[in-house]
Backbone as a chain_set.jsonl record, in Angstrom:
{"seq": "MRPLEIPKELEDVLNAIEAVGANAYLIGARALLMHGMLKRTTRDIDLMITVEELKTLRETLTKELRKRGFIVQWRSWGLLVRSKEGLEIDLNTPMLILDDEFHRRSRRIYKNLYLPSVEDLIVTKLMSLERKDYSDIKEIFKLSEKIDFEYLCMRVEQANLKREFNRIAKRIGVRTC", "coords": {"N": [[14.231, -1.338, -1.751], [11.403, -0.419, -3.959], [10.691, -1.462, -7.352], [10.882, 0.51, -10.126], [8.13, 1.146, -12.653], [8.585, 1.5, -15.887], [6.972, 2.94, -17.87], [6.095, 3.482, -21.547], [5.745, 5.979, -22.652], [7.317, 7.257, -20.717], [9.867, 6.502, -20.935], [10.335, 7.418, -23.542], [10.235, 10.291, -22.786], [12.282, 10.269, -21.01], [14.196, 9.619, -22.793], [13.731, 12.112, -24.449], [15.045, 14.081, -22.945], [17.474, 13.241, -22.192], [18.614, 13.516, -24.82], [19.034, 16.245, -25.058], [21.013, 16.36, -23.457], [20.805, 15.74, -20.604], [20.114, 14.984, -17.329], [17.876, 13.569, -15.367], [15.485, 13.3, -12.278], [13.946, 11.161, -10.176], [11.314, 12.537, -8.156], [8.73, 13.655, -5.471], [5.998, 11.915, -5.165], [6.215, 9.492, -6.448], [8.695, 8.644, -6.205], [8.936, 8.787, -3.244], [7.22, 6.075, -3.239], [8.581, 4.156, -4.014], [11.162, 4.12, -2.384], [9.533, 2.873, -0.134], [8.35, 4.274, 1.364], [5.891, 5.559, 1.505], [2.619, 5.124, 1.068], [0.254, 6.243, -0.333], [-1.238, 6.541, -3.651], [-0.299, 8.001, -6.66], [-1.078, 9.842, -9.346], [0.513, 11.064, -11.434], [3.741, 11.613, -12.73], [6.416, 13.062, -11.022], [9.334, 14.612, -12.075], [12.469, 15.964, -11.523], [14.829, 17.751, -13.434], [18.143, 18.301, -14.787], [18.671, 20.641, -16.706], [20.079, 23.354, -17.183], [20.184, 25.91, -18.449], [17.415, 27.77, -18.715], [16.394, 28.579, -21.404], [17.02, 26.389, -22.817], [15.553, 24.663, -21.557], [13.344, 25.716, -22.45], [12.997, 25.958, -25.042], [14.587, 24.041, -26.639], [13.928, 21.575, -25.06], [11.335, 21.322, -24.901], [10.805, 21.516, -27.945], [12.155, 18.784, -28.532], [10.166, 17.108, -27.091], [7.388, 17.807, -28.353], [8.341, 16.935, -30.839], [8.39, 14.215, -30.489], [5.586, 13.552, -29.956], [4.352, 14.6, -27.634], [2.04, 16.414, -25.581], [2.643, 19.625, -24.336], [3.189, 21.87, -21.977], [4.087, 25.104, -20.661], [5.119, 26.236, -17.647], [5.266, 27.654, -14.07], [7.197, 26.444, -12.879], [8.098, 24.739, -14.535], [7.919, 22.152, -16.942], [4.706, 20.847, -17.856], [3.788, 17.896, -19.095], [2.224, 15.919, -21.36], [0.853, 12.97, -22.259], [-0.293, 11.184, -25.335], [-1.686, 9.266, -24.487], [-2.523, 9.658, -21.88], [-1.249, 9.984, -19.73], [0.615, 12.228, -17.172], [3.537, 14.129, -16.619], [5.435, 15.91, -14.734], [8.124, 18.264, -15.368], [10.219, 19.467, -13.493], [12.377, 22.239, -12.841], [15.675, 22.623, -12.033], [16.31, 22.389, -8.786], [17.621, 24.303, -6.133], [18.761, 22.59, -4.064], [19.929, 20.711, -5.835], [23.022, 19.391, -6.233], [26.74, 18.241, -6.333], [26.35, 16.543, -4.06], [23.895, 16.009, -3.663], [23.281, 14.231, -6.292], [25.388, 12.518, -5.632], [24.455, 10.87, -3.603], [21.911, 10.023, -4.608], [20.462, 7.079, -6.284], [20.785, 5.576, -9.578], [18.462, 4.12, -11.358], [17.43, 3.659, -13.999], [18.682, 4.319, -17.071], [19.022, 7.312, -17.704], [17.875, 8.284, -15.203], [17.661, 8.844, -12.057], [17.047, 7.994, -8.74], [16.664, 10.078, -5.884], [18.223, 10.582, -2.739], [16.114, 9.869, 0.448], [16.454, 11.67, 2.399], [16.976, 14.077, 1.059], [14.939, 13.966, -0.681], [12.613, 14.908, 1.509], [13.474, 17.367, 1.769], [12.788, 18.495, -0.523], [10.22, 18.138, -0.806], [9.656, 19.819, 1.914], [10.375, 22.147, 0.556], [8.095, 22.78, -1.335], [5.745, 22.269, 0.395], [2.681, 21.746, 0.417], [-0.359, 20.735, 1.639], [-0.794, 18.066, 1.208], [2.194, 17.383, 1.088], [3.049, 17.991, 3.874], [1.854, 15.916, 4.833], [2.758, 13.671, 3.619], [5.364, 14.042, 4.757], [5.205, 13.288, 7.177], [4.397, 10.653, 7.107], [6.877, 9.541, 5.956], [8.409, 9.492, 8.19], [6.903, 7.974, 10.071], [7.566, 5.403, 8.651], [10.202, 4.974, 7.846], [13.129, 3.595, 8.784], [15.825, 4.383, 9.27], [16.791, 7.532, 9.288], [19.112, 9.839, 8.033], [20.354, 11.839, 10.058], [21.875, 14.063, 10.222], [22.955, 14.71, 7.588], [20.512, 15.381, 6.75], [19.794, 17.533, 8.2], [21.692, 19.231, 7.741], [21.419, 19.758, 5.116], [18.645, 20.811, 5.19], [19.268, 23.143, 6.893], [20.749, 24.62, 4.967], [19.094, 25.031, 2.806], [17.256, 26.747, 4.206], [15.307, 26.029, 5.724], [14.867, 25.465, 7.952], [13.272, 26.553, 10.25], [10.711, 25.725, 9.212], [11.044, 23.065, 9.032], [11.55, 22.367, 11.716], [9.024, 22.937, 13.244], [7.486, 21.007, 12.048], [8.648, 18.859, 12.823], [8.298, 18.712, 15.309], [5.457, 18.69, 15.69], [4.953, 16.283, 14.703], [6.526, 14.389, 16.339], [9.259, 13.865, 16.037], [13.146, 14.354, 15.656], [14.64, 17.756, 15.885], [16.378, 19.921, 14.17]], "CA": [[13.375, -0.479, -2.878], [10.711, -1.24, -5.046], [10.957, -1.265, -8.861], [9.857, 1.375, -10.836], [7.85, 0.383, -13.814], [8.949, 2.63, -16.891], [5.827, 2.862, -18.982], [6.933, 3.569, -22.754], [5.683, 7.259, -22.388], [8.358, 7.857, -19.539], [10.747, 6.001, -21.608], [10.218, 8.626, -24.435], [10.195, 11.722, -22.042], [13.603, 10.126, -20.708], [15.049, 10.115, -24.086], [14.54, 13.477, -25.075], [15.746, 14.651, -21.812], [18.951, 12.746, -22.521], [18.745, 14.389, -26.389], [19.262, 17.533, -24.816], [22.259, 16.369, -22.403], [20.556, 16.095, -19.126], [19.087, 13.734, -16.561], [16.014, 13.45, -14.719], [15.446, 12.933, -10.731], [12.487, 10.922, -9.65], [10.867, 13.1, -6.757], [7.425, 13.46, -5.437], [5.076, 10.66, -4.355], [6.537, 8.169, -6.805], [10.136, 8.35, -5.662], [8.743, 7.763, -2.125], [6.812, 5.036, -3.038], [10.224, 3.386, -4.637], [11.485, 4.16, -1.249], [8.822, 2.399, 0.67], [7.754, 5.487, 2.468], [4.436, 6.245, 1.037], [1.312, 4.168, 1.175], [-0.661, 6.524, -1.378], [-1.168, 6.569, -4.699], [-0.281, 9.264, -7.359], [-1.508, 9.853, -10.819], [1.511, 11.776, -12.352], [5.125, 11.502, -12.364], [7.539, 14.264, -11.105], [10.859, 14.823, -12.155], [13.41, 17.233, -11.587], [15.773, 17.542, -14.551], [19.153, 18.78, -14.821], [18.531, 21.281, -17.373], [20.683, 24.378, -16.323], [19.669, 27.29, -19.138], [15.823, 28.148, -18.975], [16.456, 28.789, -22.9], [17.179, 24.813, -23.15], [14.042, 23.867, -21.118], [11.92, 26.26, -23.163], [13.315, 25.947, -26.485], [15.262, 22.367, -26.911], [13.567, 20.015, -24.6], [10.215, 21.623, -25.513], [10.791, 21.067, -29.203], [11.919, 17.734, -28.584], [8.808, 16.494, -26.648], [6.55, 17.66, -29.282], [8.714, 15.922, -31.958], [7.836, 12.676, -30.007], [3.907, 13.474, -29.988], [3.86, 14.978, -26.57], [1.492, 18.185, -25.479], [3.851, 20.627, -23.813], [2.523, 23.326, -21.382], [5.182, 26.245, -19.709], [4.324, 26.386, -15.722], [6.121, 28.649, -13.266], [7.862, 25.574, -11.893], [9.002, 24.027, -15.45], [7.009, 21.759, -17.87], [4.0, 19.784, -17.74], [4.1, 16.994, -20.356], [1.124, 15.367, -21.288], [1.183, 11.963, -23.937], [-1.744, 10.943, -25.967], [-2.745, 8.164, -23.438], [-3.107, 10.352, -20.622], [0.198, 10.144, -18.412], [1.255, 13.365, -16.823], [4.59, 14.017, -16.264], [5.875, 17.042, -14.417], [9.428, 18.211, -15.382], [10.548, 20.707, -12.681], [13.535, 22.936, -13.083], [16.588, 22.261, -10.831], [16.019, 23.01, -7.194], [18.923, 24.867, -5.61], [19.649, 21.231, -3.529], [20.689, 19.804, -6.834], [24.368, 19.945, -6.295], [27.232, 17.024, -6.501], [26.199, 16.005, -2.9], [22.668, 15.299, -4.144], [23.759, 13.399, -7.333], [26.294, 11.413, -5.302], [23.724, 10.142, -2.954], [20.989, 9.149, -5.564], [20.705, 5.659, -6.822], [20.471, 5.247, -10.99], [17.502, 3.339, -11.313], [16.993, 3.703, -15.301], [19.567, 5.208, -17.791], [19.405, 8.941, -17.465], [16.789, 8.47, -14.358], [17.838, 8.454, -10.72], [16.381, 8.408, -7.275], [17.413, 10.678, -4.622], [17.927, 10.048, -1.096], [15.176, 9.909, 1.548], [16.703, 13.082, 2.967], [16.906, 15.224, -0.139], [13.281, 13.895, -0.839], [12.238, 15.195, 2.546], [13.968, 18.423, 1.623], [12.273, 18.986, -2.053], [8.732, 18.327, 0.083], [9.727, 20.921, 2.761], [10.306, 23.493, -0.714], [7.048, 22.816, -1.537], [4.669, 22.239, 1.651], [1.489, 21.859, 0.64], [-1.059, 19.831, 2.558], [-0.099, 16.524, 0.773], [3.765, 17.276, 1.358], [3.195, 17.699, 5.018], [1.053, 14.316, 5.24], [4.006, 12.714, 3.142], [6.978, 13.844, 5.458], [4.807, 12.495, 8.301], [4.506, 9.484, 6.606], [8.17, 8.99, 5.859], [8.978, 9.06, 9.632], [6.439, 7.065, 10.296], [8.007, 4.464, 8.084], [11.49, 4.757, 7.682], [14.069, 2.785, 9.772], [16.938, 4.985, 9.028], [17.211, 9.027, 8.328], [20.24, 10.368, 8.013], [19.634, 13.323, 10.569], [23.09, 14.882, 10.325], [22.658, 14.978, 6.355], [18.957, 15.92, 6.632], [19.941, 18.658, 8.949], [22.581, 20.253, 6.896], [20.115, 20.32, 3.866], [17.433, 22.075, 5.779], [19.905, 24.551, 6.945], [21.111, 24.883, 3.374], [17.821, 25.43, 1.879], [17.058, 27.904, 4.918], [14.095, 25.703, 5.907], [14.785, 24.751, 9.494], [11.866, 26.589, 11.007], [9.476, 24.908, 8.678], [11.07, 21.656, 9.292], [11.342, 21.758, 13.022], [7.705, 22.812, 13.426], [6.759, 20.089, 11.598], [9.248, 17.588, 13.859], [7.742, 18.734, 16.99], [4.225, 18.198, 15.63], [5.016, 14.597, 14.837], [7.338, 13.824, 17.375], [10.549, 13.544, 15.707], [14.17, 14.802, 16.359], [14.363, 18.676, 15.173], [17.465, 20.372, 13.871]], "C": [[12.773, -0.967, -3.815], [11.102, -0.562, -6.555], [9.97, -0.491, -9.117], [9.583, 0.738, -12.264], [7.724, 1.657, -14.53], [7.692, 2.433, -17.876], [6.764, 3.707, -20.251], [6.983, 5.098, -23.029], [7.128, 7.717, -21.617], [9.674, 7.464, -20.109], [11.312, 7.221, -22.698], [10.338, 9.899, -23.806], [11.806, 11.929, -21.496], [14.69, 10.453, -21.959], [15.046, 11.407, -24.631], [14.953, 14.289, -24.069], [17.036, 14.457, -21.986], [19.583, 13.092, -23.922], [19.312, 15.689, -26.018], [20.622, 17.436, -23.501], [22.14, 16.366, -21.058], [20.047, 14.79, -18.309], [18.193, 13.991, -15.889], [16.38, 12.759, -13.199], [14.046, 12.532, -10.639], [12.104, 11.815, -8.178], [9.41, 12.913, -6.727], [6.733, 11.774, -4.721], [5.922, 9.568, -4.805], [8.121, 7.539, -6.436], [10.128, 7.746, -4.049], [8.418, 6.504, -1.775], [7.814, 3.628, -3.131], [10.901, 3.397, -3.223], [10.984, 2.885, -0.06], [8.406, 3.137, 1.637], [6.718, 6.1, 2.412], [3.462, 4.798, 0.924], [0.163, 4.671, 0.216], [-0.213, 6.344, -2.82], [-0.786, 7.713, -5.477], [-0.466, 8.939, -8.924], [-0.4, 10.346, -12.013], [2.868, 11.115, -11.736], [5.929, 12.882, -11.827], [8.983, 14.008, -11.048], [11.584, 15.667, -11.938], [14.564, 16.83, -12.297], [16.971, 18.511, -14.515], [19.727, 19.934, -16.087], [19.376, 22.911, -17.047], [20.307, 25.757, -17.2], [17.99, 27.004, -19.113], [15.827, 27.873, -20.355], [16.342, 27.07, -23.346], [15.585, 24.321, -22.718], [12.762, 24.326, -22.301], [11.661, 25.797, -24.625], [13.546, 24.468, -26.947], [14.209, 21.469, -26.497], [12.079, 20.457, -25.039], [9.798, 20.961, -26.922], [10.822, 19.538, -29.263], [10.948, 16.771, -28.25], [7.851, 16.896, -27.651], [7.067, 16.904, -30.56], [7.989, 14.434, -31.734], [6.352, 12.733, -29.736], [3.544, 14.136, -28.236], [3.174, 16.249, -26.364], [2.548, 18.717, -24.247], [3.202, 21.874, -22.905], [3.519, 23.962, -20.369], [4.397, 26.15, -18.434], [5.521, 26.999, -15.405], [7.294, 27.721, -12.947], [8.547, 24.511, -13.0], [8.27, 23.346, -16.673], [6.045, 20.859, -17.386], [3.497, 19.29, -18.994], [2.947, 16.254, -20.222], [1.21, 14.052, -22.575], [-0.19, 11.987, -24.178], [-2.948, 10.166, -25.14], [-3.018, 8.819, -22.249], [-2.028, 10.412, -19.604], [0.361, 11.513, -18.46], [2.397, 13.237, -16.194], [5.43, 15.325, -16.019], [7.485, 17.157, -14.59], [9.693, 19.681, -14.837], [11.939, 21.132, -12.736], [14.301, 22.611, -11.844], [16.432, 22.923, -9.64], [17.56, 23.277, -6.744], [19.705, 23.641, -4.775], [20.637, 20.357, -4.56], [22.236, 20.094, -6.949], [25.124, 18.23, -6.51], [26.816, 16.073, -5.453], [24.674, 15.025, -3.225], [22.627, 14.513, -5.0], [24.559, 12.264, -6.508], [25.331, 10.488, -4.322], [22.275, 9.635, -3.61], [21.471, 8.213, -6.18], [20.249, 5.888, -8.657], [19.501, 4.14, -10.874], [16.91, 3.142, -13.069], [18.121, 4.527, -16.157], [19.988, 6.32, -17.325], [18.608, 9.379, -15.952], [17.552, 8.067, -13.062], [17.1, 8.764, -9.676], [17.075, 8.823, -6.275], [17.034, 9.808, -3.374], [16.696, 10.344, -0.474], [15.447, 11.491, 2.018], [16.491, 14.156, 2.076], [15.365, 15.262, -0.605], [12.247, 14.657, 0.148], [12.196, 16.876, 2.093], [12.999, 19.41, 0.418], [10.61, 19.016, -1.501], [8.69, 19.761, 0.845], [9.636, 22.192, 1.718], [9.109, 23.91, -1.033], [5.708, 22.967, -0.496], [3.098, 22.482, 1.271], [0.919, 20.597, 1.378], [-0.587, 18.331, 2.399], [1.504, 16.27, 1.428], [4.037, 17.158, 2.992], [2.85, 16.343, 5.495], [2.381, 13.601, 5.031], [5.287, 12.924, 3.951], [6.523, 13.277, 6.958], [5.141, 11.212, 8.141], [5.728, 8.749, 6.461], [8.882, 8.911, 7.267], [8.477, 8.294, 10.0], [7.068, 5.598, 9.434], [9.155, 4.094, 7.67], [12.018, 4.431, 8.885], [15.08, 3.578, 10.037], [16.932, 6.378, 8.392], [18.215, 9.7, 9.039], [20.523, 11.927, 8.598], [21.032, 14.484, 10.456], [23.066, 15.673, 8.635], [21.602, 16.137, 6.556], [19.111, 17.525, 7.166], [20.562, 19.922, 8.349], [22.079, 20.655, 5.636], [19.331, 21.165, 4.07], [17.944, 23.137, 6.035], [20.251, 25.317, 5.652], [20.059, 25.871, 3.057], [17.273, 26.766, 2.821], [15.511, 27.582, 5.183], [14.14, 24.948, 7.391], [14.013, 25.183, 10.257], [10.565, 25.776, 10.793], [10.166, 23.495, 9.255], [10.944, 21.489, 10.966], [10.06, 21.879, 13.854], [7.261, 21.589, 12.971], [7.315, 18.736, 12.556], [8.674, 17.9, 14.786], [6.125, 18.645, 16.869], [4.184, 16.665, 15.284], [5.881, 13.879, 15.345], [8.536, 12.978, 16.972], [11.744, 14.693, 16.19], [14.063, 16.197, 15.414], [15.908, 18.769, 15.213], [18.163, 21.464, 14.418]], "O": [[13.269, -1.821, -4.55], [11.642, 0.518, -6.789], [8.794, -0.494, -8.751], [10.377, 0.06, -12.916], [7.082, 2.638, -14.152], [7.768, 1.506, -18.683], [7.789, 4.36, -20.052], [7.993, 5.586, -23.536], [7.881, 8.549, -22.123], [10.64, 8.132, -19.742], [12.411, 7.774, -22.664], [10.63, 10.757, -24.639], [12.458, 12.973, -21.457], [15.636, 11.238, -22.025], [16.028, 11.89, -25.195], [15.272, 15.416, -24.448], [17.799, 15.422, -21.95], [20.786, 12.993, -24.164], [20.126, 16.187, -26.796], [21.005, 18.387, -22.819], [23.005, 16.814, -20.306], [19.65, 13.748, -18.829], [17.72, 15.111, -16.077], [17.273, 11.939, -12.983], [13.102, 13.269, -10.921], [12.772, 11.585, -7.169], [8.803, 12.261, -7.576], [7.169, 10.904, -3.968], [6.384, 8.758, -4.001], [8.531, 6.379, -6.412], [10.795, 6.819, -3.59], [8.785, 5.84, -0.806], [7.784, 2.54, -2.556], [11.251, 2.246, -2.963], [11.726, 2.197, 0.641], [8.102, 2.67, 2.735], [6.474, 7.087, 3.104], [3.836, 3.646, 0.706], [-0.753, 3.913, -0.101], [0.938, 6.057, -3.149], [-0.987, 8.721, -4.8], [-0.046, 7.95, -9.523], [-0.473, 10.059, -13.208], [3.048, 10.418, -10.737], [5.863, 13.811, -12.633], [9.635, 13.376, -10.217], [11.036, 16.651, -12.435], [15.241, 15.847, -11.996], [16.678, 19.652, -14.157], [20.919, 20.071, -16.364], [18.582, 23.569, -16.375], [20.131, 26.754, -16.5], [17.517, 25.952, -19.543], [15.228, 26.839, -20.649], [15.541, 26.692, -24.201], [14.731, 23.774, -23.415], [11.801, 23.728, -22.785], [10.637, 25.425, -25.197], [12.695, 23.838, -27.575], [13.63, 20.712, -27.276], [11.616, 19.564, -25.748], [8.867, 20.179, -27.115], [9.919, 18.912, -29.817], [10.801, 15.74, -28.906], [7.24, 15.857, -27.901], [6.262, 16.3, -31.269], [7.298, 13.765, -32.502], [5.923, 11.718, -29.188], [2.4, 14.034, -27.793], [3.655, 17.228, -26.934], [3.075, 17.992, -23.403], [2.726, 22.828, -23.519], [3.752, 23.378, -19.311], [3.179, 26.004, -18.337], [6.552, 26.997, -16.077], [8.385, 28.256, -12.749], [9.331, 23.632, -12.643], [7.989, 24.172, -17.541], [6.401, 20.059, -16.521], [2.911, 19.978, -19.829], [2.583, 15.905, -19.099], [1.623, 14.312, -23.704], [-1.067, 12.565, -23.536], [-4.174, 10.232, -25.057], [-3.937, 8.344, -21.583], [-2.229, 11.065, -18.58], [0.295, 12.103, -19.539], [2.511, 12.41, -15.29], [6.067, 15.813, -16.953], [8.18, 16.293, -14.055], [9.493, 20.741, -15.43], [12.752, 20.21, -12.663], [13.747, 22.361, -10.774], [16.444, 24.154, -9.633], [18.499, 22.525, -7.004], [20.934, 23.585, -4.732], [21.623, 19.658, -4.326], [22.644, 20.971, -7.71], [24.449, 17.23, -6.757], [26.852, 14.873, -5.724], [24.462, 13.822, -3.075], [21.771, 13.675, -4.716], [24.31, 11.091, -6.788], [25.564, 9.28, -4.356], [21.607, 8.82, -2.974], [22.612, 8.21, -6.641], [19.182, 6.479, -8.82], [19.861, 3.175, -10.199], [15.922, 2.429, -13.245], [18.372, 5.613, -15.635], [21.023, 6.484, -16.679], [18.66, 10.538, -15.541], [18.062, 6.947, -13.032], [16.481, 9.828, -9.673], [17.979, 8.169, -5.755], [16.206, 8.95, -3.07], [16.128, 11.292, -1.017], [14.575, 12.355, 1.933], [15.805, 15.121, 2.414], [14.714, 16.28, -0.843], [11.154, 15.01, -0.296], [11.157, 17.536, 2.068], [12.652, 20.589, 0.484], [9.878, 19.945, -1.843], [7.92, 20.67, 0.531], [8.916, 23.152, 1.993], [8.835, 25.109, -1.083], [4.798, 23.767, -0.714], [2.423, 23.35, 1.824], [1.603, 19.615, 1.665], [-0.12, 17.607, 3.279], [1.894, 15.286, 2.057], [4.946, 16.465, 3.448], [3.447, 15.744, 6.39], [3.021, 13.054, 5.93], [6.205, 12.109, 3.868], [7.352, 12.886, 7.78], [5.986, 10.631, 8.821], [5.793, 7.552, 6.74], [9.914, 8.25, 7.381], [9.217, 7.44, 10.489], [6.744, 4.589, 10.06], [9.296, 2.992, 7.14], [11.548, 4.843, 9.946], [15.383, 3.558, 11.23], [17.043, 6.499, 7.172], [18.249, 10.049, 10.219], [20.809, 12.917, 7.924], [20.895, 15.69, 10.663], [23.138, 16.891, 8.468], [21.757, 17.358, 6.537], [18.618, 18.502, 6.601], [20.212, 21.102, 8.382], [22.289, 21.764, 5.146], [19.176, 22.176, 3.386], [17.426, 24.176, 5.625], [20.003, 26.505, 5.447], [20.102, 27.101, 3.041], [16.885, 27.765, 2.215], [14.609, 28.4, 5.001], [13.456, 23.985, 7.737], [13.766, 24.424, 11.194], [9.73, 25.335, 11.582], [9.465, 22.913, 10.082], [10.294, 20.558, 11.441], [9.87, 21.222, 14.877], [6.468, 21.062, 13.75], [6.587, 17.814, 12.925], [8.409, 16.855, 15.38], [5.494, 18.532, 17.92], [3.261, 15.964, 15.701], [6.096, 12.747, 14.912], [8.813, 11.839, 17.345], [11.477, 15.672, 16.888], [13.531, 16.067, 14.312], [16.635, 18.075, 15.923], [19.27, 21.772, 13.976]]}, "num_chains": 1, "name": "protein.A"}
């Protein structure tokens, strides 16, 4: 696992998230880079946060972040947070797969910041499935030495993404669920 450089702005965002009693999970390209599963770079940081109530996200966390000097925009998926220095952090609302098993398989990498398992990251990519997500999934299977297929297939089925996963798996030549 590669270390994550924690810029001051990210630390400030994590402190704001902690102030509202929440944790954050690194998702997206940066998470895959930490696992050594991706070669492309990314300009932003994607986090999934454990805020259970939309009201907490929209009111309390927005207020905390703005108090710390961040520009906050509400989006359908959560909050877009920009620092004065230009760093963009996407704060995604909890996905349906964020449960005890997701947390148990994640590793703490800094204070209240966790790195999900590769399998759970594949499922988050399947949920979004933009062009870059398809490429990322292909890259994961090319670079990964070990995928827990039993767990992955369980999560894919729970998310009702079996058809999507199997279509991609067949295209890239990996085991289907």
